C-alpha positions, 0 to 999 in steps of 0.5 A, a space after each residue: 556514695 549516696 547524693 540526693 540533690 535538689 534544684 529549681 528553687 529561686 524567686 517567684 511572685 506570688 501566684 507563680 510557680 516552680 517546679 523543684 527536681 530531686 536527682 538521686 545516686 548511689 540507690 536503687 530509687 525506685 525501692 525508696 519513699 520519698 519526701 519533700 520537706 520544708 523549713 522556714 526562717 524560725 519555724 519547725 519543718 514540716 513535711 510538704 508532700 511524699 510519695 511512695 515507691 508505689 506511687 502513693 501520695 500524701 500532701 500536707 493540708 497547706 499545699 493541697 491543690 497546689 502542689 504535686 509531688 511525683 517521681 520518674 523512677 527510670 531517671 532517678 528523680 523526684 519532682 514537686 510541682 508548686 503552683 499558685 504559691 504564697 509568701 508563706 511557701 517561702 522556706 528551704 525545701 529539702 527531699 529525702 528518700 526513706 528506706 526500711 531502715 535509712 533515711 537520706 537527705 538533701 541540702 535543700 533548695 531555698 524558695 522565696 515567694 515575693 513581689 
């Protein structure tokens, strides 16, 4: 059974940092591309960042220079380091992994940026 479990969300003040983790089980994690998405209340979901199985990364313009996506294939875990957080980063963050014919999603972790 494939599972993706996000963790690391919480309440942080503007300008603060959080590191999200996405722990994968039931798959050969290194073979999959991984992405972080977010959905704010009342808004469409958006891609935040993605990293290919080969380590190439891509970011939404709104997070470039502030967020860093990474992966540790030995630990079957992906990460999203979020620095200089802004209130507009408040959302539920989801990780997914994408193979040739299939995509798996986690259940999300909530990030709230507020003073």
